[in-house]
C-alpha positions in Angstrom: -258.1 13.0 101.1 -254.7 13.5 99.1 -255.0 17.1 97.6 -253.0 16.9 94.5 -251.5 14.2 92.4 -250.4 13.8 89.1 -251.8 12.3 85.6 -252.2 13.3 81.6 -254.9 14.4 80.0 -253.7 13.6 76.5 -252.6 11.4 74.8 -249.0 10.1 73.6 -247.3 8.7 71.1 -243.8 8.3 70.4 -241.2 5.6 69.1 -237.5 4.6 68.9 -235.7 2.3 67.0 -232.2 0.5 68.5 -230.6 -1.8 65.9 -232.9 -2.5 63.9 -235.7 -3.6 66.1 -239.1 -0.9 66.5 -240.1 0.5 69.7 -243.2 1.8 69.6 -245.1 3.7 72.7 -248.5 4.9 73.7 -249.6 6.8 76.7 -253.8 7.3 77.3 -255.3 8.4 79.7 -257.9 5.8 82.0 -260.1 5.8 84.8 -260.5 2.1 85.5 -258.5 -1.0 85.0 -261.2 -2.2 82.7 -260.6 0.9 80.4 -256.7 0.0 80.9 -257.3 -3.5 79.1 -259.3 -2.1 76.3 -256.8 0.2 75.4 -254.0 -3.0 75.9 -256.0 -5.2 73.5 -256.9 -2.4 70.6 -253.2 -1.7 70.3 -252.6 -5.6 70.0 -255.2 -5.8 67.5 -253.6 -3.1 65.8 -250.1 -4.3 66.1 -251.7 -7.6 65.4 -248.1 -8.5 63.6 -245.9 -7.3 66.3 -243.8 -9.8 68.0 -244.4 -8.4 71.6 -247.1 -5.6 73.0 -245.7 -4.9 76.6 -247.8 -2.8 79.0 -247.9 -1.2 82.2 -250.7 0.7 84.2 -251.3 3.0 87.3 -255.4 3.0 88.5 -256.9 5.7 91.5 -255.1 8.7 93.3 -255.5 6.3 96.5 -254.5 2.8 97.3 -253.1 3.0 93.1 -253.4 -0.1 91.6 -250.1 -1.3 89.2 -250.2 -3.5 86.6 -247.8 -4.9 83.8 -247.2 -7.1 81.5 -243.9 -8.2 79.8 -245.7 -10.3 76.8 -243.3 -12.9 76.3 -239.6 -10.9 76.4 -237.7 -12.0 79.7 -238.8 -11.5 83.0 -238.2 -7.7 84.3 -237.3 -6.4 80.8 -240.2 -4.8 79.5 -243.6 -4.3 82.2 -241.7 -3.4 85.2 -239.2 -0.8 83.0 -242.3 0.5 82.1 -243.9 0.7 85.0 -241.2 2.1 86.6 -241.7 5.6 84.7 -244.8 5.7 85.6 -243.6 5.5 89.6 -241.3 7.6 88.9 -242.8 10.4 88.1 -246.0 9.2 90.7 -248.6 9.3 87.8 -252.1 7.8 88.1 -254.5 7.1 85.9 -252.5 6.1 82.9 -251.6 2.9 80.7 -248.7 2.9 78.3 -248.3 0.4 76.0 -245.1 -0.1 73.9 -245.5 -2.9 71.1 -242.0 -4.0 69.1 -241.2 -5.2 65.9 -238.3 -7.6 66.0 -235.4 -6.2 63.9 -233.4 -10.0 63.9 -230.7 -8.4 66.8 -230.6 -9.4 70.1 -230.5 -6.5 72.6 -229.7 -9.0 75.8 -231.4 -8.1 79.1 -230.0 -4.6 79.3 -230.5 -3.5 76.1 -234.4 -4.5 76.4 -234.9 -2.7 79.8 -233.3 0.5 78.1 -235.2 0.8 75.1 -239.0 -0.5 76.9 -237.7 2.2 79.4 -236.9 5.3 76.3 -239.9 4.3 74.8 -242.2 4.9 77.3 -240.5 7.9 79.0 -240.8 9.8 74.7 -244.9 8.3 75.3 -245.3 10.0 78.6 -243.6 12.9 77.6 -245.6 13.2 74.6 -248.7 13.3 76.8 -247.6 15.6 78.8 -247.7 15.4 82.7 -249.8 17.4 84.4 -250.5 18.0 88.4 -253.9 18.5 89.7 -255.1 19.7 92.5 -257.8 19.6 94.6 -259.4 23.2 94.4 -263.0 25.0 95.6 -265.0 25.3 93.6 -266.5 29.4 94.6 -268.8 32.1 93.8 -267.9 35.6 95.1 -270.8 37.7 94.8 -270.2 41.5 94.8 -270.8 45.3 93.9 -269.2 46.8 90.8 -267.0 49.1 92.9 -265.7 46.3 94.9 -265.3 43.6 91.4 -262.3 45.2 91.0 -260.4 45.1 93.8 -261.5 41.5 94.0 -260.6 40.8 90.6 -257.3 42.4 91.6 -256.7 39.9 94.7 -257.0 36.7 92.5 -255.6 37.6 89.8 -251.8 38.4 92.4 -252.9 35.7 93.9 -252.9 33.7 90.3 -256.4 32.3 91.2 -257.9 30.7 88.4 -261.4 33.0 87.2 -263.4 30.8 85.4 -266.0 32.5 84.9 -267.7 36.6 85.7 -271.1 37.2 84.9 -272.5 41.0 84.9 -276.0 41.8 85.8 -276.5 43.6 88.8 -274.0 42.6 90.5 -270.9 40.9 89.7 -270.7 37.4 89.9 -266.8 35.3 90.1 -267.0 31.7 89.9 -262.8 30.5 90.6 -261.2 27.2 92.0 -259.5 28.6 95.0 -256.6 25.7 96.2 -258.1 24.4 99.4 -255.1 24.7 101.2 -254.8 28.6 100.9 -258.9 28.8 100.6 -259.8 30.3 104.1 -256.4 33.2 103.6 -258.0 34.5 100.2 -261.6 34.7 101.0 -260.2 36.7 103.9 -259.0 39.1 102.0 -261.7 39.5 100.1 -263.5 40.0 103.6 -261.2 42.0 104.1 -261.2 44.5 101.2 -264.8 44.5 100.6 -265.4 45.4 104.0 -267.4 41.8 103.9 -269.6 43.3 101.0 -268.8 40.4 99.3 -270.8 37.3 99.3 -268.9 34.1 99.3 -270.1 30.7 98.5 -268.6 27.1 98.9 -270.2 25.4 95.5 -268.0 22.2 95.8 -264.5 20.5 95.6 -263.0 19.6 92.0 -259.5 18.1 91.0 -258.3 20.6 87.8 
């Protein structure tokens, strides 16, 4: 099982103008092929008067599914360059569509590749690539005297504390990267002389 991957959380949009042709890039997070094609269709409806709506998407963290389309542009000048922007940053669960309004001047194959690449890059940059890491969601229950030591250890290791409850004891819900789980829990156990109760709840990406 993979322990980390790159994706986007938010949609992004940007555009460039090249010799009066307007290239509008859209990047959105998607989780299925159906979702990706639905987004492509929505952009085609939105820009029904555009000459081309070219796209590429990558679905799945493992055995990633890749698809792209030149949508009438010369072969290899649009969809593939968009896909190369995606694969170049190892981003998955993403769909990028670049809409082109023709400006009357032919750009040539090199010009098209550059324009579609740049529009895709700008859309991806606007969305922002996020590194998702596999973590163990863990509940740590401790007495008040030990809670300060635990909080110090977690903060020092840059462990995300999702929630803290103060009742008769202190209960932390924390996200510990799987590759450092044994080391962090051992530190907590030693610091509290095994008084802290550590319960692994489940795994998730964050």
